[in-house]
C-alpha positions in Angstrom: 157.1 115.8 4.7 153.4 116.1 4.8 151.1 114.0 6.9 151.1 110.5 6.1 154.5 110.9 4.1 156.0 107.8 5.9 153.0 105.4 5.1 154.1 102.8 2.8 152.7 102.7 -0.7 150.9 99.5 -1.6 152.6 97.5 -4.5 150.6 97.6 -7.7 148.5 94.4 -8.1 150.0 91.9 -10.7 147.6 89.9 -12.6 147.8 87.4 -15.4 145.2 86.9 -18.2 144.3 83.2 -18.8 141.2 81.7 -20.3 139.4 85.0 -20.1 139.9 85.6 -16.5 142.7 87.6 -14.7 144.4 85.9 -11.9 146.1 87.7 -9.1 149.6 86.4 -8.8 151.0 89.3 -6.7 151.9 87.1 -3.7 152.2 83.9 -5.6 155.3 82.0 -5.6 155.3 80.2 -8.9 157.0 76.8 -8.7 158.5 77.3 -12.1 160.3 80.3 -11.2 160.3 83.9 -12.4 158.9 83.1 -15.8 155.4 84.3 -14.6 156.8 87.9 -14.3 157.1 88.2 -18.1 153.3 88.5 -18.6 151.9 89.6 -15.2 150.9 93.1 -15.1 151.1 93.5 -18.8 147.6 92.9 -19.9 148.8 90.5 -22.6 147.0 87.0 -22.9 149.0 84.3 -21.4 146.6 81.4 -22.2 148.9 79.8 -24.7 151.9 80.0 -22.5 150.0 78.5 -19.7 148.4 75.7 -21.6 151.7 74.5 -23.2 153.9 74.7 -20.2 151.4 72.8 -18.1 149.9 70.3 -20.4 150.4 67.4 -17.9 150.1 69.3 -14.7 146.9 68.7 -12.7 148.7 70.5 -9.9 149.0 73.8 -12.0 145.1 73.9 -12.6 144.6 73.3 -8.7 147.0 76.1 -8.1 145.2 78.5 -10.6 141.8 77.9 -9.5 142.9 78.7 -5.8 144.1 82.1 -6.9 141.9 85.2 -6.6 140.4 85.9 -10.1 138.0 88.2 -11.8 136.5 87.9 -15.3 138.2 90.0 -17.9 136.1 92.7 -19.6 135.5 92.9 -23.3 137.7 96.0 -23.4 140.5 94.1 -21.7 140.0 91.1 -24.0 140.4 93.5 -26.9 143.5 95.1 -25.5 145.0 91.6 -25.1 144.5 91.0 -28.8 145.8 94.4 -29.6 149.0 93.3 -28.1 149.3 90.3 -30.5 149.1 92.5 -33.6 152.3 92.3 -35.4 153.9 95.7 -35.9 157.4 96.8 -36.6 160.4 96.0 -35.7 159.0 92.5 -35.4 157.7 92.6 -39.0 161.1 92.9 -40.5 160.7 89.2 -41.5 158.6 88.6 -44.6 155.5 87.6 -42.6 152.2 89.3 -43.4 151.4 91.1 -40.2 148.4 90.6 -38.0 147.1 94.1 -38.7 143.7 93.9 -37.3 141.9 92.3 -34.4 139.7 90.1 -36.8 143.0 88.4 -37.8 144.4 88.0 -34.4 140.8 86.6 -33.4 140.8 84.2 -36.4 144.1 82.8 -35.7 143.2 82.3 -32.0 140.2 80.2 -33.2 142.2 78.0 -35.7 145.2 77.4 -33.4 142.9 76.4 -30.6 140.9 74.0 -32.7 144.1 72.7 -34.2 145.6 71.9 -30.8 142.3 70.2 -29.7 142.5 67.8 -32.8 146.3 67.0 -32.0 145.2 66.2 -28.5 142.3 64.0 -29.6 144.6 62.3 -32.0 147.0 61.4 -29.5 150.0 63.4 -30.6 150.8 64.4 -27.0 150.8 60.8 -25.6 154.5 59.4 -24.8 155.9 56.5 -26.6 157.7 54.3 -24.3 159.4 52.2 -27.0 160.8 55.4 -28.4 162.2 56.3 -25.2 163.7 53.0 -24.6 165.5 53.1 -28.1 166.9 56.6 -27.6 168.2 55.6 -24.0 169.7 52.4 -25.3 171.3 54.2 -28.3 173.2 56.7 -25.9 174.2 53.8 -23.4 175.6 51.9 -26.3 177.4 54.7 -27.6 179.1 55.3 -24.3 180.1 51.7 -24.0 181.6 51.4 -27.4 183.3 54.7 -27.3 185.0 53.8 -24.0 186.1 50.6 -25.1 187.7 52.3 -28.1 189.4 54.8 -26.1 191.2 52.2 -24.2 192.7 50.7 -27.2 196.3 51.3 -28.3 195.4 52.3 -31.9 195.5 56.1 -32.1 192.9 56.2 -34.9 190.5 54.0 -32.9 191.1 56.1 -29.9 190.4 59.3 -31.7 187.2 57.8 -33.1 186.2 56.7 -29.7 186.8 60.3 -28.4 184.4 61.5 -31.3 181.7 59.0 -30.4 181.9 59.6 -26.8 181.5 63.4 -27.4 178.5 62.8 -29.7 176.9 60.6 -27.0 177.4 63.4 -24.3 175.6 65.8 -27.0 172.8 63.3 -27.5 172.3 63.2 -23.7 171.7 66.9 -24.1 169.0 66.3 -26.7 167.5 63.5 -24.6 167.3 65.4 -21.3 165.9 68.2 -23.3 162.8 66.0 -23.9 162.9 65.1 -20.2 162.6 68.6 -19.2 159.8 69.2 -21.4 158.1 66.0 -19.7 157.5 64.4 -23.1 159.5 61.2 -22.3 157.0 59.2 -20.2 154.6 61.8 -19.6 154.8 61.6 -15.9 156.4 64.8 -14.7 158.1 63.3 -11.5 159.7 60.6 -13.5 160.7 62.7 -16.5 162.3 65.2 -13.9 164.3 62.5 -12.5 165.3 61.0 -15.9 166.5 64.4 -16.9 168.6 64.9 -13.8 170.0 61.5 -14.3 170.8 61.9 -18.0 172.0 65.4 -17.6 174.1 64.8 -14.6 175.7 61.5 -15.7 175.9 62.4 -19.4 176.9 66.0 -19.3 177.7 67.0 -15.7 175.0 69.6 -15.5 171.7 70.4 -13.7 168.4 69.6 -15.0 166.8 72.1 -12.4 168.9 74.9 -13.7 168.0 74.0 -17.3 164.2 73.9 -16.7 164.3 77.3 -15.1 166.3 79.0 -17.8 165.0 77.1 -20.8 161.2 77.8 -20.0 162.0 81.6 -20.2 163.4 80.9 -23.6 160.2 79.2 -24.8 157.9 81.8 -23.2 159.6 84.7 -25.2 162.1 83.6 -27.9 164.3 86.1 -29.3 162.9 88.8 -27.0 165.3 91.3 -25.5 165.7 91.2 -21.7 163.6 88.1 -21.5 165.2 85.3 -23.7 168.1 84.0 -21.7 169.5 82.5 -25.0 170.1 86.1 -26.0 172.0 86.9 -22.8 175.3 85.2 -23.5 178.1 87.9 -22.8 180.8 88.3 -22.2 181.9 85.4 -24.4 179.1 85.6 -27.1 176.5 88.0 -28.6 174.0 86.9 -31.2 172.5 90.4 -31.8 173.8 94.0 -31.9 171.0 95.3 -29.6 172.5 93.1 -26.9 176.1 94.6 -27.3 174.6 98.2 -27.4 172.4 97.6 -24.4 175.5 96.3 -22.5 177.7 99.2 -23.9 180.3 97.1 -25.1 183.2 99.6 -25.7 185.2 99.5 -29.1 188.8 98.8 -28.5 188.0 96.9 -25.3 189.2 93.3 -24.7 185.6 92.2 -24.9 185.1 94.0 -28.1 188.2 92.3 -29.5 186.8 88.9 -28.5 183.5 89.6 -30.0 185.2 90.7 -33.2 186.4 87.2 -33.7 183.6 85.4 -32.1 182.6 83.7 -35.4 185.9 81.9 -35.4 186.0 81.3 -31.7 182.4 79.7 -31.5 183.9 76.6 -32.7 185.8 75.2 -30.9 186.7 77.7 -28.2 183.7 79.3 -26.9 181.4 76.4 -26.7 183.9 74.5 -24.7 184.3 77.6 -22.3 180.6 77.8 -21.9 180.4 74.1 -21.1 183.4 74.3 -18.5 181.7 77.2 -16.8 178.6 75.4 -16.5 179.9 72.3 -15.1 182.6 73.9 -12.7 180.6 76.5 -11.3 177.1 77.5 -12.4 175.3 74.3 -12.3 176.7 72.5 -9.3 176.3 75.9 -7.5 172.5 75.9 -8.5 172.0 72.2 -7.5 173.5 72.9 -4.1 171.7 76.3 -3.5 168.4 74.7 -4.7 169.1 71.4 -2.7 168.9 69.2 -5.8 171.4 66.6 -4.2 170.5 63.9 -6.6 172.0 66.1 -9.4 175.1 66.4 -7.5 175.3 62.9 -6.9 175.0 62.2 -10.5 177.7 64.7 -11.3 180.1 63.0 -8.8 179.5 59.6 -10.2 180.2 60.8 -13.8 183.7 62.2 -12.7 184.4 59.2 -10.4 183.5 56.8 -13.1 185.7 58.6 -15.8 188.5 58.5 -13.4 188.1 54.9 -12.4 187.9 53.9 -16.2 190.7 55.7 -17.7 193.0 56.8 -14.9 194.5 53.3 -14.5 195.8 53.1 -18.1 196.5 56.9 -18.8 197.1 58.3 -15.3 195.1 61.2 -14.0 196.4 63.9 -16.4 195.8 61.6 -19.3 192.4 60.8 -18.0 191.8 64.5 -17.7 193.0 65.2 -21.1 190.7 62.6 -22.4 187.8 64.1 -20.6 188.4 67.5 -21.9 188.5 66.1 -25.5 185.3 64.3 -25.2 183.5 67.1 -23.4 184.8 69.8 -26.0 183.1 67.6 -28.9 179.9 67.2 -26.8 179.7 70.9 -26.2 180.4 71.9 -29.7 178.0 69.4 -31.0 175.1 70.4 -28.8 175.7 74.2 -28.6 176.3 74.8 -32.4 173.2 72.8 -33.4 171.0 74.5 -30.8 172.1 77.9 -32.2 171.0 77.4 -35.9 167.3 77.6 -35.0 167.0 81.2 -33.6 170.1 83.1 -33.1 170.4 84.6 -36.6 166.8 85.8 -36.7 165.3 89.1 -35.7 164.5 90.1 -32.1 161.5 91.5 -30.3 161.8 94.6 -28.1 161.5 94.1 -24.3 158.0 95.8 -24.3 156.4 93.8 -27.2 154.2 91.0 -26.5 153.8 88.7 -29.6 150.9 86.0 -30.3 152.3 82.5 -29.4 152.0 81.4 -33.0 153.8 84.5 -34.3 156.7 83.9 -32.0 157.2 80.6 -33.9 156.7 82.2 -37.2 159.3 85.0 -37.1 161.7 84.0 -34.4 162.2 80.3 -35.2 163.2 78.3 -38.3 163.1 74.8 -39.1 166.0 72.8 -40.6 165.1 70.8 -43.7 164.3 67.1 -42.8 166.4 64.2 -43.8 167.0 60.9 -42.1 170.3 61.9 -41.1 169.5 65.4 -39.9 166.5 64.2 -38.1 168.9 61.8 -36.1 171.5 64.3 -35.9 169.1 66.9 -34.2 166.8 64.5 -32.7 163.9 66.0 -34.4 164.7 69.3 -32.9 165.3 70.5 -36.5 161.3 70.9 -36.3 161.6 74.0 -34.2 158.6 75.9 -35.2 156.5 72.7 -34.1 158.6 72.5 -30.9 157.8 75.9 -30.0 154.1 75.7 -30.6 153.8 72.5 -28.9 156.9 72.1 -26.3 155.4 69.2 -24.5 154.6 67.1 -27.4 157.2 64.2 -27.9 159.7 65.5 -30.5 159.6 62.7 -33.0 156.0 63.7 -33.7 156.9 67.2 -34.7 157.9 65.9 -38.3 154.3 64.2 -38.6 152.4 67.2 -37.8 154.7 69.7 -39.9 152.5 69.7 -43.1 149.5 70.7 -41.0 151.4 73.5 -39.1 152.5 74.7 -42.5 149.1 74.9 -43.8 147.9 76.9 -40.7 150.8 79.5 -41.3 150.0 79.8 -44.9 146.3 80.3 -44.3 147.1 83.2 -41.8 149.8 84.7 -44.0 152.8 83.7 -41.8 156.1 82.5 -42.9 156.8 79.0 -42.4 160.8 79.2 -42.5 162.6 75.9 -43.6 166.3 76.2 -44.4 169.0 73.7 -45.4 171.3 72.5 -42.6 174.3 74.1 -44.0 172.5 77.2 -45.1 171.3 77.6 -41.5 174.8 77.0 -40.4 176.3 79.6 -42.7 173.6 82.0 -41.5 174.5 81.5 -38.0 178.4 82.1 -38.4 177.6 85.2 -40.7 175.4 86.7 -37.9 178.0 86.0 -35.3 180.5 87.9 -37.6 178.2 90.7 -38.3 177.3 91.2 -34.6 181.1 91.0 -33.6 182.1 93.6 -36.2 179.3 96.0 -35.0 180.5 95.5 -31.5 184.2 96.3 -32.3 183.4 99.2 -34.5 180.3 101.0 -33.2 181.4 104.3 -31.7 178.1 105.2 -29.9 175.5 103.1 -28.2 
């Protein structure tokens, strides 16, 4: 080996482009986890991601200003905008592509102005009465359902199980808002509320959810980035995932995936929930020292046992728990899946514009009083992905303005009926499963 051959090679500098500046994050330990790696060193513009994830965090701005930085050159800004141009395969949806830099820059300008208007009009401000109403609703559902489950009439008990399960699912909707800090607007309070609601209501970890869900928001439907696509071995939402993981035709996994459209409800959703609550989430809480979450999980199980074991015995109480939990898991997981999973994916090396992610990788579900309640306004997923820190009930209010913005820039504003989107979701599961079980080469 030549002279100096043992010298260590310096790791390449990792920079993130925000607001026209490159910030050196090579040695920065991001409090939000590894999500920062998605855009560091790529040259792509992370401004929109930074803004939307840190709307309420003054601490984030202090961290950012303390990092070594440099002004981006005109050529680097141009390159970042080049990344935002919409090219195949992402253009497989019928959106007019952002084919030149002028279109990208025009979209940047209009989106920034629109966002500033919404801030000035108070759309990001929390609404405490709305939060109180939602928390009261969930608490009342649990009380009524528990009373019904203690009755002797089988029909009343069955109805109680259904209501109890839906209440657990609605805890999922509610904690989701807490995880985005759009309940009270106070990050510390919202985190604690999320951990309380998710731990008691679902037996799960808010800290784990925040770590994973923010990755989804940063890069929805992006291969090797969006954790919602990394669902093997139980589930696959796109054939590119099964191909990359080399699922072998004729294997037990391929056989399972072949029938995944029939297993998703009610089997797979329950298995995922059980895996989360019995292993993945408590392990994360313990490893990251989120002991309040573990306390909430323990109270959930102790309370359930104390309430139902005296009448039904431990085995009977466990059976009731499993029935309500299955209802909750299917309610929340299946309704979450209708917004993205049947849509196209982006390649691991593609960097789409923040607005374009919402246009081609997200669909809204047609609004109605029932659907808005059933999905807790997350049927407005386009708006939610544009502005994840906005209180969710306001997405409906701004939706006509978002649609106008999309139409102005030639982007699809995709709205589907609830049952149509549900059919698309299950047809996609069937197609992906069929591909996995028959493809002979990957």
